[in-house]
C-alpha positions in Angstrom: -0.3 0.2 -0.1 1.4 3.4 -1.4 1.9 6.1 1.4 -1.1 8.3 0.2 -3.7 5.0 0.4 -2.4 4.6 4.2 -3.1 8.7 4.4 -6.5 8.7 2.9 -7.2 5.0 5.3 -5.9 7.4 8.0 -7.8 10.5 7.8 -11.0 10.0 9.8 -14.3 10.8 7.0 -16.3 14.4 8.3 -20.1 13.0 9.9 -22.5 13.1 8.1 -24.5 15.9 8.3 -27.7 16.5 10.3 -31.1 16.6 9.0 -32.6 19.4 9.8 -36.4 19.5 12.2 -39.0 19.2 10.2 -40.7 22.9 12.1 -43.7 21.8 14.4 -45.1 25.4 14.1 -47.5 24.5 11.4 -49.2 21.0 13.0 -49.7 23.6 16.5 -51.1 26.3 14.3 -53.7 23.0 12.8 -54.5 21.7 16.5 -57.2 24.5 17.0 -59.0 24.0 13.9 -58.7 20.3 14.3 -60.1 19.9 17.9 -63.2 22.5 17.0 -63.8 20.3 13.8 -63.9 16.6 16.2 -65.8 18.1 19.5 -68.1 20.1 16.8 -68.5 18.0 13.9 -67.2 14.5 14.3 -68.2 13.9 17.8 -71.9 15.2 16.6 -72.2 13.2 13.3 -71.1 10.1 15.0 -74.0 10.1 17.8 -76.3 11.3 15.3 -75.2 8.1 13.2 -75.9 6.1 16.8 -78.9 7.7 17.1 -80.7 6.6 13.7 -79.9 2.7 14.8 -81.9 3.1 17.7 -84.5 0.8 18.1 -87.9 2.9 17.2 -90.1 1.8 19.5 -88.5 3.4 22.7 -89.3 7.3 23.5 -87.9 10.4 24.7 -88.4 9.4 28.3 -87.8 5.9 28.5 -85.0 6.0 26.6 -83.6 3.8 23.1 -81.8 1.0 23.1 -79.3 0.8 20.3 -80.4 -2.4 18.4 -79.1 -1.4 15.3 -82.2 -0.9 13.7 -80.9 -0.2 9.7 -84.4 -0.1 9.0 -85.1 2.4 10.5 -83.7 4.4 6.9 -85.7 2.4 4.6 -88.7 3.8 6.4 -87.5 6.9 6.6 -87.5 7.5 2.9 -90.6 5.4 1.8 -92.3 7.8 4.0 -90.9 11.1 3.2 -89.4 10.7 -0.4 -92.1 12.9 -1.5 -90.7 15.5 0.9 -86.9 14.7 -0.3 -87.5 15.4 -4.0 -89.5 18.6 -3.4 -86.6 19.3 -1.0 -84.8 19.1 -4.0 -86.3 20.8 -7.0 -86.9 24.0 -4.6 -83.2 24.3 -3.8 -82.3 23.6 -7.1 -84.9 25.8 -8.8 -83.9 28.4 -6.1 -80.1 28.2 -7.2 -80.7 28.3 -10.6 -82.5 31.7 -9.8 -79.4 32.7 -8.1 -77.5 31.9 -10.5 -79.1 34.2 -13.2 -79.3 37.1 -10.9 -75.8 36.3 -9.3 -74.0 36.3 -12.5 -74.8 39.4 -14.3 -74.4 41.7 -10.8 -70.8 39.3 -9.9 -69.8 40.6 -13.6 -71.1 44.1 -13.1 -69.3 44.2 -10.1 -65.5 42.9 -11.7 -66.0 44.4 -14.8 -68.1 48.0 -14.7 -68.1 48.9 -11.1 -65.0 51.1 -11.2 -65.0 53.4 -8.1 -68.7 51.9 -6.9 -66.9 48.4 -6.9 -66.1 48.8 -3.0 -70.2 50.0 -2.3 -71.5 47.5 -4.7 -70.2 44.8 -2.5 -71.0 46.2 0.3 -74.6 46.4 -1.1 -74.4 42.2 -1.3 -73.4 41.6 2.4 -75.7 44.2 4.2 -78.8 41.5 4.3 -75.8 39.2 6.7 -75.9 42.5 8.9 -79.5 41.1 10.2 -81.2 38.0 10.5 -81.9 35.4 9.2 -85.2 35.4 10.4 -86.3 38.6 10.5 -84.8 38.8 6.4 -87.3 36.0 5.9 -90.0 38.1 7.8 -89.5 40.8 5.7 -90.4 38.9 3.0 -93.7 37.7 5.0 -95.0 41.2 4.8 -93.7 41.9 1.2 -95.5 38.7 -0.4 -99.0 39.0 1.7 -102.6 39.8 0.4 -102.4 42.9 1.2 -98.3 44.1 0.5 -97.0 46.0 -2.2 -95.9 43.1 -4.5 -99.4 41.7 -4.7 -101.4 44.8 -4.8 -98.8 45.6 -7.8 -99.4 42.7 -9.2 -102.8 43.0 -9.2 -102.8 46.7 -10.6 -100.8 45.4 -14.0 -103.9 42.7 -14.0 -100.8 39.7 -13.7 -102.7 38.4 -10.9 -106.0 37.8 -10.3 -108.2 39.7 -7.9 -108.3 36.6 -5.7 -104.7 35.2 -6.2 -102.4 35.3 -3.6 -98.7 34.9 -3.6 -98.1 34.2 0.3 -98.1 30.1 1.5 -97.2 29.4 -2.3 -94.5 27.7 -3.5 -92.8 30.9 -5.2 -93.1 32.2 -2.2 -90.6 29.5 -0.5 -88.4 29.8 -3.9 -88.1 33.7 -3.6 -87.0 33.4 0.0 -84.5 31.0 -0.5 -82.8 32.5 -3.6 -83.3 36.0 -1.2 -81.0 34.8 1.5 -78.9 32.4 -0.3 -78.0 35.1 -3.6 -74.7 36.8 -1.6 -73.6 32.9 -1.7 -73.3 32.9 -5.5 -72.4 36.7 -5.4 -69.2 36.7 -3.7 -67.5 33.2 -5.3 -68.5 34.8 -9.0 -66.6 37.7 -8.3 -63.9 36.3 -6.8 -63.4 34.3 -10.0 -64.1 36.9 -12.2 -61.8 39.7 -10.5 -58.9 37.7 -11.3 -59.9 37.3 -14.8 -57.3 39.6 -16.9 -58.8 42.0 -18.8 -55.9 41.4 -21.7 -57.5 38.4 -22.5 -61.0 39.5 -23.0 -59.1 42.3 -25.4 -57.5 39.6 -27.2 -60.5 38.0 -28.0 -62.1 41.6 -29.3 -58.5 42.0 -31.1 -59.2 37.8 -32.8 -62.5 39.9 -34.3 -64.3 37.3 -31.5 -68.0 38.9 -30.8 -68.8 39.8 -27.2 -70.9 36.7 -26.9 -68.3 34.8 -28.4 -65.7 35.8 -26.0 -68.0 35.7 -23.1 -68.3 31.8 -23.5 -65.0 31.1 -24.5 -63.0 33.5 -22.4 -64.6 34.8 -19.0 -67.6 32.0 -18.7 -64.8 28.7 -18.3 -62.7 31.5 -16.3 -65.4 31.7 -13.5 -65.9 28.4 -13.9 -64.3 27.9 -10.2 -66.3 30.4 -8.4 -69.6 29.2 -10.6 -69.6 25.8 -8.8 -68.5 26.8 -5.4 -71.6 29.3 -5.6 -73.6 26.7 -6.6 -72.5 24.9 -4.2 -72.9 26.9 -1.0 -76.3 27.9 -2.3 -77.7 24.3 -2.8 -76.5 22.8 0.0 -78.0 24.8 2.8 -81.3 25.4 0.7 -81.1 22.0 0.9 -82.0 21.8 4.3 -83.5 25.1 5.4 -86.9 25.1 7.2 -87.6 28.5 8.2 -88.4 30.0 4.7 -91.1 26.9 4.1 -92.3 27.8 8.0 -92.7 31.0 6.8 -93.5 31.6 3.7 -94.8 28.2 2.3 -98.2 26.0 3.2 -98.2 22.3 4.6 -97.9 21.6 1.4 -94.8 23.0 0.3 -92.9 21.5 3.4 -89.5 20.3 3.3 -87.0 18.0 4.7 -85.7 20.6 6.7 -89.2 21.4 8.3 -90.2 17.5 9.1 -87.0 17.0 10.6 -87.3 19.6 13.3 -91.2 18.7 14.0 -90.0 14.6 14.9 -86.6 16.1 17.4 -88.9 18.3 18.7 -91.5 15.5 19.1 -88.8 13.3 20.8 -88.5 10.7 17.6 -85.2 10.5 17.4 -84.3 7.8 15.4 -86.5 8.8 12.3 -85.2 12.3 12.9 -81.5 11.3 13.0 -82.2 8.9 10.1 -83.6 10.8 7.8 -80.2 13.6 8.9 -78.2 11.3 7.7 -79.6 10.3 4.4 -79.7 13.8 3.7 -76.1 14.7 4.3 -75.2 11.3 2.5 -77.2 12.3 -0.3 -76.1 16.1 -0.3 -72.2 14.7 -0.3 -73.3 12.2 -3.3 -74.4 14.5 -5.4 -72.1 17.1 -5.1 -69.1 14.7 -5.8 -70.8 13.9 -9.1 -71.7 17.4 -9.9 -68.3 18.5 -8.8 -67.0 15.6 -11.5 -68.9 16.7 -14.1 -68.8 20.2 -13.9 -65.8 20.9 -11.8 -62.8 22.2 -12.7 -59.2 20.7 -11.7 -58.8 22.7 -8.2 -62.4 21.2 -6.9 -61.6 17.6 -8.2 
């Protein structure tokens, strides 16, 4: 062995660098939110699912026995299937109305408002400063038989002298549309405000008509906001019960009204099974909807 080789063998190797420790600050910041979700979402959901499997022969005063009575779901769906369909139909119509009203408004705020943009955004958010119940009661006064809307429609001969607006499906859908319209406008505005105006100008430079530019440029870029807005509108509207209670009649009751009455009457297994069914149905519909019409950012 040469002298150089011996010296290389005798020279100690430098110690391997220590791997940097991963900071735990992020996990600590997540801890309060995780605890909140566990305590106020996961635990109640597990309790709700457990309640849906109780023996329906029990009562609130005598107590319920856990018998894993899966038949509760079949009985609840068979009895309340028409109300489920009505609730989803009302929510879908209200969501469509919110799209028709909210998209032009969000477009105007994003591209045409100019220095009035902040004021228009405040006007959109302003209804949240008032109680949900108070806003719905206001519509009850507006749509009443002697209200301004009914009197105006009678004057224009758009409503018969003995016609009425309150206690109708139209009143319920109107209340849903009004109360959940900001949930449509704000996500749409957030997406439209991110659209580069130069892309729209490029469409006109390429001799595309305004309609073609909107269809090929603006609308595809606003899809994330449209998907988020429809979800934020449809999901709470499906389980709403205040609008149907105050603006509707017994024939316009939604599934939220039935769940509320069943819980108030102490019929926990049936009410819980309806709640779990509604939650599972909405989750399934959301997954299908996002997969079919959503964007890559939302899948």
